[in-house]
C-alpha positions as CSV (number, residue, x, y, z in Angstrom):
1,M,-71.1,-58.3,-20.6
2,S,-67.6,-57.3,-21.5
3,F,-64.7,-59.5,-22.5
4,R,-63.1,-59.3,-19.1
5,T,-66.2,-60.6,-17.3
6,N,-67.5,-63.1,-19.8
7,P,-66.2,-66.5,-18.7
8,D,-67.0,-68.2,-22.0
9,R,-64.9,-65.7,-24.0
10,I,-62.1,-66.0,-21.5
11,L,-62.0,-69.8,-21.8
12,D,-62.2,-69.6,-25.6
13,S,-59.3,-67.2,-25.6
14,I,-57.3,-69.6,-23.4
15,D,-58.1,-72.5,-25.6
16,R,-57.0,-70.6,-28.7
17,A,-53.7,-69.7,-27.0
18,R,-53.1,-73.3,-26.1
19,V,-53.8,-74.5,-29.7
20,R,-51.4,-71.8,-31.0
21,D,-48.7,-72.9,-28.5
22,E,-49.1,-76.6,-29.5
23,E,-48.8,-75.7,-33.2
24,N,-45.6,-73.7,-32.5
25,R,-44.1,-76.6,-30.5
26,A,-45.0,-79.1,-33.3
27,T,-43.2,-76.9,-35.9
28,A,-40.3,-76.3,-33.6
29,F,-39.5,-80.1,-33.1
30,I,-35.7,-80.5,-32.9
31,R,-34.1,-83.9,-33.5
32,D,-30.5,-82.8,-34.1
33,A,-28.0,-80.2,-33.3
34,S,-25.4,-79.1,-35.7
35,A,-22.9,-76.3,-36.6
36,R,-20.9,-75.5,-39.6
37,E,-17.5,-73.9,-39.6
38,L,-16.0,-72.4,-42.8
39,G,-12.2,-72.4,-43.1
40,T,-11.3,-69.5,-45.4
41,E,-7.7,-69.0,-44.3
42,L,-5.5,-70.9,-46.7
43,P,-2.5,-72.7,-45.4
44,E,1.0,-71.6,-46.5
45,V,2.3,-73.2,-49.7
46,D,5.2,-74.7,-47.8
47,A,3.1,-75.9,-44.8
48,T,3.9,-79.4,-43.6
49,P,1.3,-82.1,-43.7
50,S,1.0,-82.1,-39.9
51,E,0.3,-78.3,-39.9
52,R,-2.4,-78.8,-42.5
53,L,-3.9,-81.6,-40.5
54,R,-3.9,-79.3,-37.4
55,R,-5.8,-76.8,-39.5
56,I,-8.5,-79.3,-40.3
57,F,-8.7,-80.5,-36.6
58,G,-8.9,-76.8,-35.5
59,L,-12.0,-76.4,-37.8
60,V,-13.5,-79.6,-36.4
61,E,-12.9,-78.3,-32.9
62,K,-14.6,-74.9,-33.6
63,A,-17.6,-76.7,-35.1
64,Y,-17.8,-79.0,-32.1
65,T,-17.7,-76.0,-29.7
66,A,-20.4,-74.3,-31.7
67,T,-22.6,-77.4,-31.7
68,A,-22.1,-78.1,-27.9
69,S,-23.0,-74.5,-27.0
70,G,-25.8,-74.0,-29.5
71,V,-29.5,-73.6,-28.8
72,E,-30.3,-76.8,-30.5
73,M,-28.3,-78.8,-27.9
74,R,-30.4,-77.3,-25.2
75,R,-33.6,-78.3,-27.1
76,L,-32.3,-81.8,-27.4
77,A,-31.7,-81.9,-23.7
78,E,-35.2,-80.7,-23.0
79,R,-36.5,-83.8,-24.7
80,F,-35.4,-85.8,-21.7
81,Q,-38.2,-84.4,-19.5
82,T,-40.0,-87.1,-17.4
83,V,-43.1,-87.0,-19.5
84,G,-41.5,-86.0,-22.8
85,D,-40.6,-87.4,-26.1
86,I,-37.8,-89.6,-24.7
87,S,-39.5,-91.4,-21.9
88,N,-37.5,-93.5,-19.5
89,H,-34.4,-91.5,-20.5
90,H,-33.4,-94.0,-23.1
91,A,-32.1,-92.6,-26.4
92,R,-29.9,-93.5,-29.4
93,G,-28.2,-91.3,-31.8
94,D,-25.2,-90.5,-34.0
95,V,-22.5,-88.0,-34.1
96,T,-21.4,-87.0,-37.6
97,V,-18.3,-85.1,-38.7
98,Q,-18.3,-84.0,-42.3
99,I,-15.5,-82.2,-44.2
100,H,-16.3,-80.6,-47.5
101,Y,-13.5,-79.5,-49.8
102,L,-14.9,-76.4,-51.5
103,D,-12.1,-75.8,-54.0
104,H,-11.3,-79.4,-55.0
105,D,-13.1,-82.2,-56.8
106,R,-12.6,-84.6,-53.9
107,S,-15.9,-85.9,-52.4
108,D,-16.7,-85.1,-48.7
109,D,-15.1,-87.1,-45.9
110,V,-17.7,-88.2,-43.4
111,G,-17.2,-90.0,-40.1
112,V,-20.2,-91.3,-38.1
113,T,-20.2,-92.6,-34.5
114,P,-23.3,-94.1,-32.9
115,F,-24.1,-93.7,-29.2
116,E,-26.8,-94.9,-26.7
117,I,-27.9,-93.3,-23.5
118,H,-29.5,-95.7,-20.9
119,P,-31.5,-94.6,-17.8
120,S,-28.6,-95.7,-15.6
121,R,-26.5,-92.9,-17.1
122,M,-29.0,-90.4,-15.9
123,E,-28.9,-91.8,-12.4
124,E,-25.1,-91.6,-12.4
125,A,-25.2,-88.1,-13.6
126,R,-27.8,-87.2,-10.9
127,K,-25.4,-88.5,-8.2
128,V,-22.4,-86.6,-9.6
129,A,-24.2,-83.3,-10.4
130,R,-26.5,-83.4,-7.3
131,S,-29.3,-82.1,-9.5
132,T,-32.7,-83.6,-10.3
133,R,-33.5,-81.6,-13.5
134,P,-33.5,-84.1,-16.4
135,D,-32.6,-81.4,-18.9
136,A,-29.6,-80.2,-16.9
137,L,-28.4,-83.8,-16.6
138,A,-29.1,-84.6,-20.2
139,I,-27.1,-81.7,-21.5
140,K,-24.0,-82.9,-19.6
141,I,-24.5,-86.4,-21.0
142,L,-25.1,-85.1,-24.5
143,R,-22.0,-82.9,-24.5
144,K,-19.9,-85.8,-23.3
145,E,-21.3,-88.0,-26.0
146,L,-20.7,-85.3,-28.6
147,R,-17.1,-84.9,-27.5
148,D,-16.4,-88.6,-27.5
149,G,-18.2,-89.0,-30.8
150,V,-16.3,-86.3,-32.6
151,L,-13.0,-87.6,-31.4
152,A,-13.9,-91.2,-32.5
153,A,-15.2,-90.0,-35.9
154,Y,-12.1,-87.9,-36.4
155,K,-9.9,-91.0,-35.7
156,K,-11.9,-93.0,-38.2
157,M,-11.4,-90.2,-40.8
158,E,-7.8,-89.5,-40.2
159,P,-6.4,-91.9,-42.9
160,R,-8.8,-90.4,-45.5
161,L,-7.7,-86.9,-44.4
162,R,-4.1,-87.8,-44.9
163,D,-5.0,-88.9,-48.4
164,A,-6.7,-85.6,-49.0
165,I,-3.6,-83.8,-47.8
166,G,-1.5,-85.9,-50.2
167,E,-3.9,-84.8,-53.0
168,R,-3.6,-81.2,-51.8
169,A,-7.4,-81.0,-51.5
170,D,-7.1,-79.1,-48.3
171,M,-5.2,-76.2,-49.9
172,G,-8.5,-74.3,-50.6
173,H,-11.5,-73.4,-48.5
174,L,-13.0,-76.1,-46.2
175,A,-16.4,-76.5,-44.6
176,V,-16.7,-78.6,-41.5
177,R,-20.1,-79.7,-40.1
178,V,-20.5,-81.4,-36.7
179,S,-23.9,-82.7,-36.0
180,M,-25.6,-84.8,-33.3
181,D,-28.8,-86.7,-34.1
182,L,-31.0,-88.0,-31.2
183,R,-34.0,-90.3,-31.3
184,P,-35.9,-92.3,-28.7
185,G,-34.4,-95.7,-27.9
186,G,-36.6,-98.7,-28.2
């Protein structure tokens, strides 16, 4: 009997393929989405503090955009499936903004903002978007939480950023990382 007509071999092949797929999914578990933006253009020597602060905010904005449009964000949204990792559409998480001064001794400035997503938010999004796909609704909610979290974290960090500008720590290269961490709510 050939491979094509032997039912036992066909079922064994299907089982092996399922096991391989489950192993790939287990190794591809995504809990966070992040992006890093490197600022290599140095500000002018006579740049005002507000111009230098705008440079930092521009890097934060680029990192936010890269995070919001990244593949990891879609994977986070896929976790909101009905029978998925985040059951009942309840999740908690943090949005983190980190600024690293590459050419200065100053330590990193970090701002963290927590958030929580309740099942009622999914219902509201379903009414507004007129869609029933949990991942499509979740990505809208996650992007809104990311935007609000980045702005709140930046506001928390702004006094420290002004100190860094006073120390001239921003006159070299900067690295900005924006990340969103998501976990099931309990």
